[in-house]
Biotite code that builds the C-alpha atoms (Angstrom):
import biotite.structure as struc

atoms = struc.array([
    struc.Atom([11.862, 16.444, -3.761], chain_id="A", res_id=1, res_name="MET", atom_name="CA", element="C"),
    struc.Atom([14.883, 18.634, -3.106], chain_id="A", res_id=2, res_name="GLU", atom_name="CA", element="C"),
    struc.Atom([16.916, 15.983, -1.230], chain_id="A", res_id=3, res_name="ASN", atom_name="CA", element="C"),
    struc.Atom([16.610, 13.156, -3.733], chain_id="A", res_id=4, res_name="ILE", atom_name="CA", element="C"),
    struc.Atom([17.688, 12.624, -7.305], chain_id="A", res_id=5, res_name="ASN", atom_name="CA", element="C"),
    struc.Atom([15.246, 13.378, -10.094], chain_id="A", res_id=6, res_name="THR", atom_name="CA", element="C"),
    struc.Atom([12.212, 11.103, -10.145], chain_id="A", res_id=7, res_name="PHE", atom_name="CA", element="C"),
    struc.Atom([12.508, 8.878, -13.239], chain_id="A", res_id=8, res_name="PRO", atom_name="CA", element="C"),
    struc.Atom([10.516, 10.089, -16.250], chain_id="A", res_id=9, res_name="GLU", atom_name="CA", element="C"),
    struc.Atom([10.628, 6.623, -17.814], chain_id="A", res_id=10, res_name="LEU", atom_name="CA", element="C"),
    struc.Atom([9.489, 3.754, -15.642], chain_id="A", res_id=11, res_name="PHE", atom_name="CA", element="C"),
    struc.Atom([12.594, 1.941, -14.346], chain_id="A", res_id=12, res_name="PRO", atom_name="CA", element="C"),
    struc.Atom([12.811, -1.731, -15.295], chain_id="A", res_id=13, res_name="ARG", atom_name="CA", element="C"),
    struc.Atom([15.040, -3.709, -12.936], chain_id="A", res_id=14, res_name="LEU", atom_name="CA", element="C"),
    struc.Atom([16.606, -7.088, -13.571], chain_id="A", res_id=15, res_name="GLU", atom_name="CA", element="C"),
    struc.Atom([18.106, -9.579, -11.129], chain_id="A", res_id=16, res_name="THR", atom_name="CA", element="C"),
    struc.Atom([19.528, -13.039, -11.663], chain_id="A", res_id=17, res_name="GLN", atom_name="CA", element="C"),
    struc.Atom([16.072, -14.674, -11.776], chain_id="A", res_id=18, res_name="ARG", atom_name="CA", element="C"),
    struc.Atom([13.590, -11.804, -11.896], chain_id="A", res_id=19, res_name="LEU", atom_name="CA", element="C"),
    struc.Atom([12.330, -8.862, -13.886], chain_id="A", res_id=20, res_name="PHE", atom_name="CA", element="C"),
    struc.Atom([10.813, -5.958, -11.946], chain_id="A", res_id=21, res_name="LEU", atom_name="CA", element="C"),
    struc.Atom([8.567, -4.215, -14.458], chain_id="A", res_id=22, res_name="GLU", atom_name="CA", element="C"),
    struc.Atom([5.772, -1.689, -14.722], chain_id="A", res_id=23, res_name="ASN", atom_name="CA", element="C"),
    struc.Atom([2.295, -2.959, -13.949], chain_id="A", res_id=24, res_name="PHE", atom_name="CA", element="C"),
    struc.Atom([-0.447, -2.939, -16.558], chain_id="A", res_id=25, res_name="ASN", atom_name="CA", element="C"),
    struc.Atom([-4.065, -4.059, -16.447], chain_id="A", res_id=26, res_name="THR", atom_name="CA", element="C"),
    struc.Atom([-3.220, -7.070, -18.639], chain_id="A", res_id=27, res_name="HIS", atom_name="CA", element="C"),
    struc.Atom([-1.963, -8.833, -15.500], chain_id="A", res_id=28, res_name="VAL", atom_name="CA", element="C"),
    struc.Atom([-5.086, -8.082, -13.444], chain_id="A", res_id=29, res_name="ALA", atom_name="CA", element="C"),
    struc.Atom([-6.208, -11.732, -13.355], chain_id="A", res_id=30, res_name="GLU", atom_name="CA", element="C"),
    struc.Atom([-2.778, -12.918, -12.190], chain_id="A", res_id=31, res_name="GLU", atom_name="CA", element="C"),
    struc.Atom([-2.626, -10.123, -9.601], chain_id="A", res_id=32, res_name="PHE", atom_name="CA", element="C"),
    struc.Atom([-6.141, -11.025, -8.467], chain_id="A", res_id=33, res_name="TYR", atom_name="CA", element="C"),
    struc.Atom([-5.085, -14.679, -8.072], chain_id="A", res_id=34, res_name="ARG", atom_name="CA", element="C"),
    struc.Atom([-2.360, -13.590, -5.646], chain_id="A", res_id=35, res_name="ILE", atom_name="CA", element="C"),
    struc.Atom([-4.370, -10.986, -3.702], chain_id="A", res_id=36, res_name="ARG", atom_name="CA", element="C"),
    struc.Atom([-7.548, -13.087, -3.436], chain_id="A", res_id=37, res_name="SER", atom_name="CA", element="C"),
    struc.Atom([-5.796, -15.828, -1.467], chain_id="A", res_id=38, res_name="ASN", atom_name="CA", element="C"),
    struc.Atom([-6.864, -15.672, 2.197], chain_id="A", res_id=39, res_name="GLU", atom_name="CA", element="C"),
    struc.Atom([-3.607, -17.147, 3.483], chain_id="A", res_id=40, res_name="THR", atom_name="CA", element="C"),
    struc.Atom([-1.543, -14.664, 1.459], chain_id="A", res_id=41, res_name="PHE", atom_name="CA", element="C"),
    struc.Atom([-3.619, -11.746, 2.777], chain_id="A", res_id=42, res_name="MET", atom_name="CA", element="C"),
    struc.Atom([-3.601, -12.905, 6.421], chain_id="A", res_id=43, res_name="LEU", atom_name="CA", element="C"),
    struc.Atom([-1.221, -10.182, 7.667], chain_id="A", res_id=44, res_name="TYR", atom_name="CA", element="C"),
    struc.Atom([-1.880, -7.487, 5.049], chain_id="A", res_id=45, res_name="MET", atom_name="CA", element="C"),
    struc.Atom([-4.478, -5.514, 7.000], chain_id="A", res_id=46, res_name="GLY", atom_name="CA", element="C"),
    struc.Atom([-6.976, -5.641, 4.160], chain_id="A", res_id=47, res_name="THR", atom_name="CA", element="C"),
    struc.Atom([-9.466, -8.198, 2.921], chain_id="A", res_id=48, res_name="TYR", atom_name="CA", element="C"),
    struc.Atom([-8.706, -10.565, 0.049], chain_id="A", res_id=49, res_name="PRO", atom_name="CA", element="C"),
    struc.Atom([-9.904, -9.346, -3.313], chain_id="A", res_id=50, res_name="MET", atom_name="CA", element="C"),
    struc.Atom([-13.250, -10.797, -4.343], chain_id="A", res_id=51, res_name="SER", atom_name="CA", element="C"),
    struc.Atom([-13.296, -9.859, -8.039], chain_id="A", res_id=52, res_name="MET", atom_name="CA", element="C"),
    struc.Atom([-10.863, -9.068, -10.855], chain_id="A", res_id=53, res_name="VAL", atom_name="CA", element="C"),
    struc.Atom([-12.214, -5.498, -11.035], chain_id="A", res_id=54, res_name="LYS", atom_name="CA", element="C"),
    struc.Atom([-10.595, -4.837, -7.643], chain_id="A", res_id=55, res_name="GLU", atom_name="CA", element="C"),
    struc.Atom([-7.245, -5.935, -9.075], chain_id="A", res_id=56, res_name="ALA", atom_name="CA", element="C"),
    struc.Atom([-7.728, -3.652, -12.089], chain_id="A", res_id=57, res_name="GLU", atom_name="CA", element="C"),
    struc.Atom([-8.554, -0.720, -9.802], chain_id="A", res_id=58, res_name="ASP", atom_name="CA", element="C"),
    struc.Atom([-5.579, -1.448, -7.547], chain_id="A", res_id=59, res_name="HIS", atom_name="CA", element="C"),
    struc.Atom([-3.217, -1.612, -10.529], chain_id="A", res_id=60, res_name="ILE", atom_name="CA", element="C"),
    struc.Atom([-4.591, 1.708, -11.782], chain_id="A", res_id=61, res_name="GLN", atom_name="CA", element="C"),
    struc.Atom([-3.963, 3.218, -8.343], chain_id="A", res_id=62, res_name="MET", atom_name="CA", element="C"),
    struc.Atom([-0.343, 1.990, -8.529], chain_id="A", res_id=63, res_name="LEU", atom_name="CA", element="C"),
    struc.Atom([0.063, 3.521, -11.995], chain_id="A", res_id=64, res_name="LEU", atom_name="CA", element="C"),
    struc.Atom([-1.438, 6.811, -10.780], chain_id="A", res_id=65, res_name="ASP", atom_name="CA", element="C"),
    struc.Atom([0.973, 6.865, -7.824], chain_id="A", res_id=66, res_name="THR", atom_name="CA", element="C"),
    struc.Atom([3.878, 6.742, -10.279], chain_id="A", res_id=67, res_name="TYR", atom_name="CA", element="C"),
    struc.Atom([2.356, 9.466, -12.464], chain_id="A", res_id=68, res_name="GLU", atom_name="CA", element="C"),
    struc.Atom([2.036, 11.711, -9.386], chain_id="A", res_id=69, res_name="ARG", atom_name="CA", element="C"),
    struc.Atom([5.697, 10.923, -8.518], chain_id="A", res_id=70, res_name="LYS", atom_name="CA", element="C"),
    struc.Atom([4.676, 9.564, -5.123], chain_id="A", res_id=71, res_name="GLU", atom_name="CA", element="C"),
    struc.Atom([6.102, 6.064, -5.544], chain_id="A", res_id=72, res_name="GLY", atom_name="CA", element="C"),
    struc.Atom([6.913, 3.175, -7.846], chain_id="A", res_id=73, res_name="ILE", atom_name="CA", element="C"),
    struc.Atom([5.337, -0.292, -7.867], chain_id="A", res_id=74, res_name="ALA", atom_name="CA", element="C"),
    struc.Atom([6.882, -3.126, -9.839], chain_id="A", res_id=75, res_name="TRP", atom_name="CA", element="C"),
    struc.Atom([5.334, -6.409, -10.822], chain_id="A", res_id=76, res_name="LYS", atom_name="CA", element="C"),
    struc.Atom([7.775, -9.212, -10.019], chain_id="A", res_id=77, res_name="VAL", atom_name="CA", element="C"),
    struc.Atom([8.129, -11.585, -12.968], chain_id="A", res_id=78, res_name="VAL", atom_name="CA", element="C"),
    struc.Atom([10.032, -14.862, -12.936], chain_id="A", res_id=79, res_name="GLU", atom_name="CA", element="C"),
    struc.Atom([12.481, -14.792, -15.866], chain_id="A", res_id=80, res_name="LYS", atom_name="CA", element="C"),
    struc.Atom([12.261, -18.500, -16.623], chain_id="A", res_id=81, res_name="GLU", atom_name="CA", element="C"),
    struc.Atom([8.461, -18.609, -16.995], chain_id="A", res_id=82, res_name="THR", atom_name="CA", element="C"),
    struc.Atom([7.629, -14.899, -17.506], chain_id="A", res_id=83, res_name="LEU", atom_name="CA", element="C"),
    struc.Atom([4.928, -15.439, -14.868], chain_id="A", res_id=84, res_name="GLN", atom_name="CA", element="C"),
    struc.Atom([3.829, -12.740, -12.417], chain_id="A", res_id=85, res_name="LEU", atom_name="CA", element="C"),
    struc.Atom([4.894, -14.056, -9.013], chain_id="A", res_id=86, res_name="ILE", atom_name="CA", element="C"),
    struc.Atom([4.485, -10.957, -6.875], chain_id="A", res_id=87, res_name="GLY", atom_name="CA", element="C"),
    struc.Atom([4.925, -7.232, -6.488], chain_id="A", res_id=88, res_name="TYR", atom_name="CA", element="C"),
    struc.Atom([7.159, -4.747, -4.718], chain_id="A", res_id=89, res_name="ILE", atom_name="CA", element="C"),
    struc.Atom([7.228, -1.011, -4.482], chain_id="A", res_id=90, res_name="GLY", atom_name="CA", element="C"),
    struc.Atom([7.688, 2.089, -2.439], chain_id="A", res_id=91, res_name="PHE", atom_name="CA", element="C"),
    struc.Atom([5.133, 4.750, -1.606], chain_id="A", res_id=92, res_name="PHE", atom_name="CA", element="C"),
    struc.Atom([4.643, 7.786, 0.634], chain_id="A", res_id=93, res_name="ASP", atom_name="CA", element="C"),
    struc.Atom([7.759, 9.236, -0.977], chain_id="A", res_id=94, res_name="LEU", atom_name="CA", element="C"),
    struc.Atom([9.006, 12.198, 1.047], chain_id="A", res_id=95, res_name="ASP", atom_name="CA", element="C"),
    struc.Atom([11.607, 14.033, -1.020], chain_id="A", res_id=96, res_name="GLY", atom_name="CA", element="C"),
    struc.Atom([12.455, 16.588, 1.644], chain_id="A", res_id=97, res_name="HIS", atom_name="CA", element="C"),
    struc.Atom([13.393, 13.883, 4.152], chain_id="A", res_id=98, res_name="HIS", atom_name="CA", element="C"),
    struc.Atom([14.610, 11.463, 1.425], chain_id="A", res_id=99, res_name="ALA", atom_name="CA", element="C"),
    struc.Atom([12.524, 8.555, 2.681], chain_id="A", res_id=100, res_name="ARG", atom_name="CA", element="C"),
    struc.Atom([9.702, 6.244, 1.645], chain_id="A", res_id=101, res_name="ALA", atom_name="CA", element="C"),
    struc.Atom([7.788, 3.193, 2.811], chain_id="A", res_id=102, res_name="GLU", atom_name="CA", element="C"),
    struc.Atom([8.285, -0.117, 1.037], chain_id="A", res_id=103, res_name="ILE", atom_name="CA", element="C"),
    struc.Atom([5.809, -2.967, 0.599], chain_id="A", res_id=104, res_name="GLY", atom_name="CA", element="C"),
    struc.Atom([5.893, -6.287, -1.205], chain_id="A", res_id=105, res_name="PHE", atom_name="CA", element="C"),
    struc.Atom([4.325, -9.699, -1.608], chain_id="A", res_id=106, res_name="GLY", atom_name="CA", element="C"),
    struc.Atom([5.356, -12.957, -3.275], chain_id="A", res_id=107, res_name="ILE", atom_name="CA", element="C"),
    struc.Atom([2.704, -15.528, -4.242], chain_id="A", res_id=108, res_name="ALA", atom_name="CA", element="C"),
    struc.Atom([2.523, -18.412, -1.775], chain_id="A", res_id=109, res_name="LEU", atom_name="CA", element="C"),
    struc.Atom([3.711, -21.029, -4.260], chain_id="A", res_id=110, res_name="GLU", atom_name="CA", element="C"),
    struc.Atom([6.863, -18.980, -4.935], chain_id="A", res_id=111, res_name="HIS", atom_name="CA", element="C"),
    struc.Atom([7.774, -18.217, -1.325], chain_id="A", res_id=112, res_name="GLN", atom_name="CA", element="C"),
    struc.Atom([10.808, -19.750, 0.379], chain_id="A", res_id=113, res_name="ARG", atom_name="CA", element="C"),
    struc.Atom([12.778, -19.745, -2.885], chain_id="A", res_id=114, res_name="LYS", atom_name="CA", element="C"),
    struc.Atom([14.691, -16.523, -2.298], chain_id="A", res_id=115, res_name="GLY", atom_name="CA", element="C"),
    struc.Atom([12.566, -14.442, -4.680], chain_id="A", res_id=116, res_name="TYR", atom_name="CA", element="C"),
    struc.Atom([11.445, -12.043, -1.962], chain_id="A", res_id=117, res_name="GLY", atom_name="CA", element="C"),
    struc.Atom([15.016, -11.245, -0.904], chain_id="A", res_id=118, res_name="ALA", atom_name="CA", element="C"),
    struc.Atom([16.120, -10.919, -4.522], chain_id="A", res_id=119, res_name="GLU", atom_name="CA", element="C"),
    struc.Atom([13.342, -8.450, -5.349], chain_id="A", res_id=120, res_name="ALA", atom_name="CA", element="C"),
    struc.Atom([13.721, -6.545, -2.072], chain_id="A", res_id=121, res_name="LEU", atom_name="CA", element="C"),
    struc.Atom([17.483, -6.097, -2.530], chain_id="A", res_id=122, res_name="LYS", atom_name="CA", element="C"),
    struc.Atom([16.943, -4.796, -6.084], chain_id="A", res_id=123, res_name="ALA", atom_name="CA", element="C"),
    struc.Atom([14.305, -2.305, -4.918], chain_id="A", res_id=124, res_name="ALA", atom_name="CA", element="C"),
    struc.Atom([16.453, -1.149, -1.986], chain_id="A", res_id=125, res_name="ILE", atom_name="CA", element="C"),
    struc.Atom([19.422, -0.644, -4.302], chain_id="A", res_id=126, res_name="ASN", atom_name="CA", element="C"),
    struc.Atom([17.292, 1.389, -6.722], chain_id="A", res_id=127, res_name="PHE", atom_name="CA", element="C"),
    struc.Atom([15.878, 3.564, -3.944], chain_id="A", res_id=128, res_name="CYS", atom_name="CA", element="C"),
    struc.Atom([19.295, 4.321, -2.472], chain_id="A", res_id=129, res_name="PHE", atom_name="CA", element="C"),
    struc.Atom([21.585, 4.403, -5.505], chain_id="A", res_id=130, res_name="GLU", atom_name="CA", element="C"),
    struc.Atom([19.310, 5.708, -8.264], chain_id="A", res_id=131, res_name="GLU", atom_name="CA", element="C"),
    struc.Atom([16.693, 7.748, -6.448], chain_id="A", res_id=132, res_name="LEU", atom_name="CA", element="C"),
    struc.Atom([18.964, 8.953, -3.664], chain_id="A", res_id=133, res_name="GLY", atom_name="CA", element="C"),
    struc.Atom([16.771, 8.076, -0.695], chain_id="A", res_id=134, res_name="LEU", atom_name="CA", element="C"),
    struc.Atom([18.311, 8.043, 2.769], chain_id="A", res_id=135, res_name="HIS", atom_name="CA", element="C"),
    struc.Atom([15.877, 5.641, 4.476], chain_id="A", res_id=136, res_name="SER", atom_name="CA", element="C"),
    struc.Atom([13.207, 3.068, 3.764], chain_id="A", res_id=137, res_name="LEU", atom_name="CA", element="C"),
    struc.Atom([10.582, 1.957, 6.266], chain_id="A", res_id=138, res_name="MET", atom_name="CA", element="C"),
    struc.Atom([8.419, -1.165, 6.355], chain_id="A", res_id=139, res_name="ALA", atom_name="CA", element="C"),
    struc.Atom([5.317, -1.527, 8.541], chain_id="A", res_id=140, res_name="GLU", atom_name="CA", element="C"),
    struc.Atom([4.788, -5.209, 9.362], chain_id="A", res_id=141, res_name="ILE", atom_name="CA", element="C"),
    struc.Atom([2.249, -7.159, 11.374], chain_id="A", res_id=142, res_name="ASP", atom_name="CA", element="C"),
    struc.Atom([4.471, -8.599, 14.155], chain_id="A", res_id=143, res_name="PRO", atom_name="CA", element="C"),
    struc.Atom([2.787, -11.996, 13.724], chain_id="A", res_id=144, res_name="ARG", atom_name="CA", element="C"),
    struc.Atom([4.242, -12.191, 10.197], chain_id="A", res_id=145, res_name="ASN", atom_name="CA", element="C"),
    struc.Atom([7.507, -13.826, 11.230], chain_id="A", res_id=146, res_name="THR", atom_name="CA", element="C"),
    struc.Atom([8.467, -14.830, 7.671], chain_id="A", res_id=147, res_name="ALA", atom_name="CA", element="C"),
    struc.Atom([8.301, -11.210, 6.516], chain_id="A", res_id=148, res_name="CYS", atom_name="CA", element="C"),
    struc.Atom([10.270, -10.049, 9.542], chain_id="A", res_id=149, res_name="ILE", atom_name="CA", element="C"),
    struc.Atom([13.017, -12.605, 8.829], chain_id="A", res_id=150, res_name="LYS", atom_name="CA", element="C"),
    struc.Atom([13.126, -11.437, 5.204], chain_id="A", res_id=151, res_name="LEU", atom_name="CA", element="C"),
    struc.Atom([13.495, -7.725, 5.944], chain_id="A", res_id=152, res_name="VAL", atom_name="CA", element="C"),
    struc.Atom([16.089, -8.414, 8.644], chain_id="A", res_id=153, res_name="GLU", atom_name="CA", element="C"),
    struc.Atom([18.034, -10.594, 6.185], chain_id="A", res_id=154, res_name="LYS", atom_name="CA", element="C"),
    struc.Atom([18.066, -7.604, 3.818], chain_id="A", res_id=155, res_name="CYS", atom_name="CA", element="C"),
    struc.Atom([19.389, -5.203, 6.457], chain_id="A", res_id=156, res_name="GLY", atom_name="CA", element="C"),
    struc.Atom([16.271, -3.696, 8.044], chain_id="A", res_id=157, res_name="PHE", atom_name="CA", element="C"),
    struc.Atom([16.315, -3.081, 11.801], chain_id="A", res_id=158, res_name="VAL", atom_name="CA", element="C"),
    struc.Atom([13.286, -3.003, 14.067], chain_id="A", res_id=159, res_name="ARG", atom_name="CA", element="C"),
    struc.Atom([12.779, 0.524, 15.322], chain_id="A", res_id=160, res_name="GLU", atom_name="CA", element="C"),
    struc.Atom([9.540, 0.224, 17.198], chain_id="A", res_id=161, res_name="GLY", atom_name="CA", element="C"),
    struc.Atom([6.317, -1.543, 18.032], chain_id="A", res_id=162, res_name="LEU", atom_name="CA", element="C"),
    struc.Atom([3.089, 0.398, 18.050], chain_id="A", res_id=163, res_name="PHE", atom_name="CA", element="C"),
    struc.Atom([0.512, -1.322, 20.232], chain_id="A", res_id=164, res_name="LYS", atom_name="CA", element="C"),
    struc.Atom([-3.014, -1.620, 18.838], chain_id="A", res_id=165, res_name="GLU", atom_name="CA", element="C"),
    struc.Atom([-2.526, 1.236, 16.379], chain_id="A", res_id=166, res_name="ASN", atom_name="CA", element="C"),
    struc.Atom([-4.258, -0.419, 13.430], chain_id="A", res_id=167, res_name="PHE", atom_name="CA", element="C"),
    struc.Atom([-7.945, -1.347, 13.312], chain_id="A", res_id=168, res_name="TYR", atom_name="CA", element="C"),
    struc.Atom([-8.950, -4.185, 11.010], chain_id="A", res_id=169, res_name="PHE", atom_name="CA", element="C"),
    struc.Atom([-11.691, -6.791, 10.957], chain_id="A", res_id=170, res_name="ASP", atom_name="CA", element="C"),
    struc.Atom([-13.196, -5.750, 14.284], chain_id="A", res_id=171, res_name="GLY", atom_name="CA", element="C"),
    struc.Atom([-10.010, -5.607, 16.332], chain_id="A", res_id=172, res_name="LYS", atom_name="CA", element="C"),
    struc.Atom([-7.011, -3.416, 17.052], chain_id="A", res_id=173, res_name="PHE", atom_name="CA", element="C"),
    struc.Atom([-3.683, -4.823, 15.874], chain_id="A", res_id=174, res_name="LEU", atom_name="CA", element="C"),
    struc.Atom([-0.044, -4.022, 16.574], chain_id="A", res_id=175, res_name="ASP", atom_name="CA", element="C"),
    struc.Atom([2.391, -2.726, 13.948], chain_id="A", res_id=176, res_name="SER", atom_name="CA", element="C"),
    struc.Atom([6.145, -3.292, 13.951], chain_id="A", res_id=177, res_name="ALA", atom_name="CA", element="C"),
    struc.Atom([8.255, -0.671, 12.185], chain_id="A", res_id=178, res_name="TYR", atom_name="CA", element="C"),
    struc.Atom([11.472, -1.646, 10.437], chain_id="A", res_id=179, res_name="TYR", atom_name="CA", element="C"),
    struc.Atom([13.937, 0.716, 8.782], chain_id="A", res_id=180, res_name="CYS", atom_name="CA", element="C"),
    struc.Atom([17.060, 0.561, 6.650], chain_id="A", res_id=181, res_name="ILE", atom_name="CA", element="C"),
    struc.Atom([19.386, 3.509, 6.156], chain_id="A", res_id=182, res_name="LEU", atom_name="CA", element="C"),
    struc.Atom([21.552, 4.177, 3.134], chain_id="A", res_id=183, res_name="HIS", atom_name="CA", element="C"),
    struc.Atom([25.089, 3.525, 4.260], chain_id="A", res_id=184, res_name="GLN", atom_name="CA", element="C"),
    struc.Atom([27.520, 5.695, 2.347], chain_id="A", res_id=185, res_name="THR", atom_name="CA", element="C"),
    struc.Atom([31.186, 4.669, 2.271], chain_id="A", res_id=186, res_name="PRO", atom_name="CA", element="C"),
])
């Protein structure tokens, strides 16, 4: 991790105008399951919808372990007004030498198209660049997911490439679009 700032010892809690980005815990497993078990929500995720709460608990534990190993940070996205879990965002595959990571996120269907995704994404980008000292963030997106593409482009990501049939899921090979944002220093 020689080219980034020190990885935070205490989990960073972020706050935006309408959201809290907080550490996950297994107490929100049922809410997380509700989001990740929805077939429409999972359509472009490259993994099957969750079929039981235990999968959500295991996934949350994996996210917590990733932080403990200093390989990434995953936040639950909580709406301030209701204190309801409405999604998640985080970065992973942290490469300290090259000062880069991959970012991923999801906002529950009923909370999409309200600006929450952009609000959470901008907060996470700012943390990665200003606090952690990363130079670049990458997002791998199913090119059919036009809403996600519009969101990352709105937040400053640029398409860097399309990998044809590089991902195998559900009996077929799928394309992956790669988007990147660089830290722009004044």
